[in-house]
N, C-alpha and C positions, 0 to 999 in steps of 0.2 A: 504494500500500500504506500502511495506517495504521501509525503508530509504536506500539510496545507501550504499552498502558494509555492510549491516546488522548492522547499528549503532543502538544500543538498547536505549530504553527510558532513562535508568539510565545515559548513557553517555551524552545525550542532557541535561537532568535535572542538572547533576553535572556541566556541562559547564556553564549553565545559572547562577547557584548559585555562581560559582567561579567569574564570571563577576560582579555579584551583590556585592559580598564581596569586590572586588577591588574598585568599585566606591564608596561604602559606606565608606570604610576606607580612600580613597583619599579625599572625600568630608569632612569628619570629620577633617582630618588634615589640609586641606586648610582653612576651616571655622575658626579654632582656631588661625591659623597663629603662633602657638607655644605659644600664650599668654594665658595660662590657668594653673590652679593649678594641672591639671592632668599631672604628670610628664611623663607618658608613651607617651602621644600625643606629648608633647614638644620634647621628645627624638626622636620620629619618624620623626618629622619635621626637626630636626637637621641632622638626618641621611640622609634624602632625599636631603637636601641642599648640604651636603658634597658629596653625590653620584653624584649629578648633576655636581658639580664643577670638580670632578675627571673625569667624562665622557667627559666633555669639554676639559680637559687637554689631555686626550687620543686621542680625535679627532684632536686636534691641532698637536699632535705628528705624527698622521697618515698623516695629510696634509703635514707636513715637509718631511716625508718619501716619499710621492708621488712626491713632487717637486724634491727631490734629484734623485730618480730613473728615472724620466722623462728626467732629464738632463744628464743621463748616469752615475751618481755616484752610488757607492755601499752604501747601508744603511740597517741597521737592521730593520726587520719588527716591526711594532708597537705592533702586537699581533700574536700569532701562534695558530694553532688548538691544542686542548688537545691531550695528548698522546693516541694513539689508535683510534683517529678520522680519518677514512679513506676516508671521503667525498672529501677531497682536495688533494688526493695523486697524481693526474695528474700533469705532468710537467708544463702545462699551468698556473696552479694556482700559481706556483712559479716563472716562467720565464717571463710570460707576465705581464707587469706592470698594464694593465687595469684589468685583472682578479685578480691579486694580491691585488689591491686596493679594488675590490668588495668583495673578501674573507675577508679582514681585517675589512672592514666596517660592514659586517654581524657579524663577531665574536665580535667586540666591542659592537654593538647594542644588540646582544644576551646576552652578559655578563651584560650589563646595565639592561636589562629586568629582568634577574634572580636576580641581586642584589637589584633591586627596590622592588621586592616582599618581599625579606628578610627584607628590611627596614620598611615595613608597620607594623603598630601596629594591629595585628589580633590574635584572638584565634587560638591555634595551629592547630586544625582540619580544620578551614577555610583556614589558611595559607597553609596547606599541599595540600588542594584541588586546591588553586590558584597556588601553586608551580607546581603541576602536569600539569595543563592546560597551564600554561605559557611555560612549556617545550614542550608541544604538538605544540603550536603555533610557538615557536622559531625553532623547528626542521622542521615544515612545510614550513617556510619561507626561508629555506636555498637556496642560488642561484643555488645549484646543482639540485634542484627539478624542474627547469624550462628550457625549451628548449633554450630560448634566452640567458640565462646566464650560460649554461653548455657547456664548450668548447668541451668536449668529445662527447656530443650529436650532436653538430654542425659539428664536424669533420666527424662523422659517416654519418650524413645526406648528407654532401657534397660528400663523397666518394661513397655513394650508390645512388646518384642522387635523394635523397628524399624518397627512398624506405623504409628506416628505420623509417621515420616519418609515412608513410602509414601503415607499419606493427604495429607500436606503437598505432596508432589510432584504428586499427582493434582489437588489444589486449584490449584497453580500452573499446570499444563497447562491446566486448565479456564479459568482467568482469562486466560491468553495467547490461548486460542481465542476468547473473547468480546471481548477487547481492553480490559478494564478490571479494576481491583482490586475484589474483593468486600469491601465494608465492613459488610454486614449481611445477614441472611437475607431475601432479596428476595421470598420466598414466604410470609413470616410474617404479612403484613398484606394486607388487601384494601381498596382505597379505596371508601368508602361502607358498608363493613361493620365494619371495625376502626378506621379513621381516617376523618375527614370524615363524621361520623355525625349532625351536627345536621340536624334535619328541615326540609325546605323544598322548593322547586320552582324550576325554570328558568322565568323569565318573559319572557326575550328572548334571542335569539342572532343573531349575524351571523358572517362568516367569521373574525372576530378574537377574539370572546369570547362566553361565555354569562353572563347575569346571573341570579344566584340570589337569591331572596327567602326568608328563613327564617321558620318559624312562630313566633308569639309564645308565650311561656310565662307571661306575666303578664296579668291581667285588663285592665289599662290600659297604654298605651304612649305614649311621647312623640309629639307631633304631627309633628315633623320626623324623618324617618328618617335612618339612618346608612349611607352607602355606603363600602365598603372597596375600595381599589385596591391589590392586592398586587403584588409584582414579577413581571414576565413572564419572568424567568430561573429561576423556581422555581414549583412548584405552590402554589396558594393554601392548601392544607389544613395548612400549618404553623400557621395561625391557628385550626385546628379539628382538632387531632390526636386528643386523647382528651377525654372530658367534663371531667376534672379540670384540664386545662391549656388549655382552649379559650377563646381570646379572643372568638370568636363567641358562644359560650354565655354568657360573662360579660356581654357587652353585652345579649344578649337577656334575661337574667335581671334586668338593671337597667332593663328597660322600653324598650329600643331596638328599633325595627323595622330589621333589618339586611339590607342588600343586599350581595352579594359579586360582584366581577368574577372570573370564572374564564377566564383567558386560554387560547386554543387552543395546543396544542403543534404548532407549524408543521411542515408537511411540504413537499415540493417545490412543491405547488400554491400555497403562501403565500410563495414566494421573491421576490415582487414588492413585498411590503409594506414601507413606510417609516415613519419616525418620525411623520410627519404623520398617517398612518393610526391609529397608536396614540393620538394626541391627539384627532383629530376623530371617528373611528369607534370609538374605545375609550373613553377617560375621559369625553369630553363626551357621547357617546351614552349611556353608563351614567347620567350625571347626569340627562339628560333623561328617561330611562325611569323611574328611581327617583322622580323628582319627579312625573311624570305618574301613576304608579300610586298614589302617596300622596296626590295631590290637594292639595299644599301649595305655598306660595310659595318656600320654600327648604329645602335639605337640609344635613346635616353630612357631611363627607367625611374619610376617613382614607387615607393613602398610606404604603406601606412601601418603603424602599430605592429601587430603580428605579421602582417604582410611585409613590413620592412625587415623583420627578423628573418623571415623566409627568403626574401630577396637578397639580403646581405649574405646569408649562408650560401645561396646559389652563386653569387658573384665570387665569393672566395673559392668555391669549387671550380668555377669556370677559369679563374686565374690560375689555379693549380694545374688545369688541363692546357694552359697556354692559350685559352680562348680570349680574344680581345673584341668581342662583338658588342660591348657596351661602352658608350662614350662618357656618360656621367650618371650619377645616382643621386636621387633626392629621397631623404628619409623624413617622414612626417611622424612626430611623436612616437618614435621607435626606441625600444630598449634592447641593447646588445650586452650591456654590463648590468647584471641583475643584483648587485650587492645591496642596493636600496630599492626594493621592488614596490614600495608604497603600501597602501592598504591591502592590496591583493596578497601580499606576503603573509598576512594574518592567517590565511587559510591553508598555508603550505608548510608542512613539516614531514619528517620521515614516515611517521605513522600514517598520515592521511594519504601520502603518495603511494605507500605500499598497499594500502587498502584499495585504491583505484587500480593499481597494477594487477592485483589479484582478481579483480572483478571484470575489468574491461581492457586491461593492458595487452592481452593476447587476442582480443577480438570483441567487438561490441561498440556501443555508441554512448558518448557522453551527451546527455540531453541538453539542448539549448535552453530549455526552460529553467534548468537548475543554474546554468551560467548566468542567465538573465536575472535571476533573483540575487545572485551575488553582486552583480553590477548595480542593481537598484539599491542595495544596502550601502554601497559606497557613497551614495548621495540620497540617503533616506529622507532627509529634510525636504528635498525638492521632488523626489520621484515616488516616495511611498506615502508619507503622511498627508500631504495636500490632497492626494487622490482618495485616501481613506476618509478624510473630512468631507470632501465634496461628494464623493460617490455613495458613502454609507451614512454619514451623519446628516447631510443635507438632501440626499436623494437626487442629486443632479446627474444628468447624463455626462459621460466622459467628454473631454475636450476633443476638438478636431485640430490636430497639430501634426504637421508632416514629420517633424523630428521625433516626436513621441511615437508616431506610427512606425517609423523605421526602428526605433528602440525596441518596440514590442515584437517586431518581426524577427524572431530569434532563429539561430541556426544550430544544428547539432555538430559534433566533432567526432571523427573516428577515435575509438578508445586508444589504440596503439599510438596514434599520432599525439593525442592529448597527453598521455602518460609520459611519453618520451620528452615532450616539450616541458612539462611541469618539472620533471626530475632534473633534466640537464640545464634548464634555464633558471627557473625560480628557486629550486632547492639547492642545486650544486654550483650554479653559475659557471658552467663549463665553457660556454662559447667564447668568453673573453680570453681564455688561455690558449695560446697557439698549439695546434695539433693535439689538443686533449680529446676533441670529438672527431669521430669519423662519420662522414656522410657519403652515401653512395660509394663505399669502399675507398674513400679518399680522406686523409687527415685535413682538417679545416683550420686555416689561419686567416683571421680577418685582416691581419697586416698585409696580406697579399692584395687587398682591395686598394689599389693605388690610383683610383679614378677621382676626378673632381667630384666633390660631394657637397650637397646642400642639406644641412641637418637642421630641422625645425623642432623645437620643443615649445611647450606652452606653460606659462607661469603657474597656473592653478590646476595643472593636470593631476588628477587623482588616480589615474591608471598607469601612466608613465611619468613619474616625477621628473621635472626638467633637469635636475642635477644628474639623474641617471642617463637621460638622453644626451646630456653634454659629454659624458665620458666616451661617446663614440668618437670624439675628436682625438682621443688617444689610442684608438684601435685601428682605424683606417690609416693608410700611409700616403694618401693623396692630398691634394690641396682641398681644405674644408672650409666652407662658410657656415658658421653656426649662427642661427637666428632664434631669438626667444620671443614668442608671440604672447600677447595678453590673453586672458581667459583660460578655458580648460581644454580637455582632450578633444572635444567635438567643436565647441563654439570657437576655440582658438584656431582650428584648422579651417573650418567653414566660415571664413570671414571675407565675404565678397568684396572684390576691389571696387565694384560699382557703388557700394555703400560707404566704403572708405572709413570704417569705424575702427575703434580700438587703437592699438599701437604695437610696435615691436622693437626689440633691442638688438643692436649689432655692435661688433667690435672686431678689429683685426688681430687683437692679442689672443694668445693661446695659453692662458694660465692653467695650471693643473687643478687649481681650486675653482669650482664653479662660482662660488660667492665672490672671489676676487675678479673673475671675468665680468660678472654683473656689475660690480662696483665701478669698473672702467668702461662699461658699455654705453652707447648712445641710444637714447629712446627716440624713435621716429614715429610720427603719427600715421594712422591709416593701416591698410591691409598689407600683410607680408606677400600677398599674391603678386603685386607689382614688382617687389624686390626679387622674387623668385624668377619671374619670367624674364627679367633683365639679366639675371645671373645665367639663365639657361641659354641665352642667345648664342654665345660663342661655340656651344657644343651642338648646335642644330644644323650646321653647314649651310650651303646656299639655298635660296628659294627656288622652288620648282612650280610648274603649273599644277594646280590641284587635279587629281584624277576624278573622272566622272563615274568610274566603276569601283566598287569595293572588292576586296579580296584579290584573288589571282586564279590562274588556270589550275594551279595545284591546290589552292584553298578557296574555292568559290564561295560566294556569300550564300548563307542559308536563311534561317528564320530571322525576322526583323528583331532589332534590339527592343527591349533588353534581354530577349531570350527566355527560355522556359526554366532554366536552372534557378534564376533569381526569384521566380514566382512560386517555387516549391516551398511548402510550409513544413516546419519541423514536426515530425511525428514521433 
């Protein structure tokens, strides 16, 4: 039986381990009472005592505030929500003394819980896990998440004579029935009609991927085409959502002949596929076909997230074979050095990896719904609890939002591929070590990748921390331009040049310390897309007349883009 909302084993195991770390640390501190030669324990005890005293002072100040406001006097709140916290935007949270007190009690206690974890004497990996799950619990306990303590939900229930509560209960029952939280109107968009609308055709396919070639929109195009390798844990159309924010369309309109890898959404028949298959029969095969169709010596390639990890591995393998068919590489929020894996590292340890290897490591499927749940917890304040409030407490229908539609369109992964990836990247961090890993019977050394490289990271990335992405500059041996974009893993990449929002940082220096690089970097306004297309220009060769036909005699065009692979739903 599946757990509610597709909660994976890794989440449950990590939660239990976080609790064990907490009680073990607390028991150790309490038992010593600070009277020990171990200075770290004594320091921890002192911090906890100070923290408790400070929390009591804040509660006393809150009590004074409550007494003054109940008497009709004006008083400054004891604590306010953090900037950007929209949970308490309703006027009742500010104007009603009871709700104001409830809000401030929650915020003070939330702060205390977070600070308490920081005060504990724990090894950093254990503390990171405990920090993550403390945040999950703190966000889950917000008074906005419960009907009885949410003034907006009560108001709507009163106005609708309870119909909103009935609708919310129906929504909850429906979600429990299908096993996952509804975060968007999943019928609002159709792939190929509302999203993924750039015109093109499938020019190659195998059991792993379809290769799409897009129609040109300019009279002349760069001689060397552009191949994009997206992550296989998501659908590729995040790069082609709507015309206004399509990275694919942007590249085409700048005279690029664009090829896109559309990974298959694996079912049981794909349960045997491994990491080597994604390298040899995925990225490398796509490079060969794109180059053959274009009739050129070299092509330019782009990889995003896991797609960038696959692509970088493929490039190292090609260079070992003496293959020089790639002119430049662009990596978007890609991790090659996994020493700081961010919040995803919370779910990875030897025990959890062994469990997966025993169940699906030799054959089977890792369900996309489980992976989707994990990604939602990384941003639970934005992706989980607002939907719980609107969908269940207020009885509202889900939003119609293209990005959330894509987010909910999950993909499975072949078990052998997933297990190999998790062990060798997240658990053991083997890829950064020259020749430690063998792929397709060849030792892999990222230092062999001596191509011009454009490496993009994003400041608020919760999946690929920017400092981890920065370390790619010490792994490749070619000339590298590192760019740090504003925002997060998705919004930082999908930052259309036409809107010219946000900013990015650049610097010619190559400091070993990412923080030192940032301190000397220059912030530039607007989208990094314009910076990237200017960087790419020298590696595209001369302009040619755009072809009127897609594909070639060897690889004739087949079904229209976006193809059937991307339309397959995870089962």
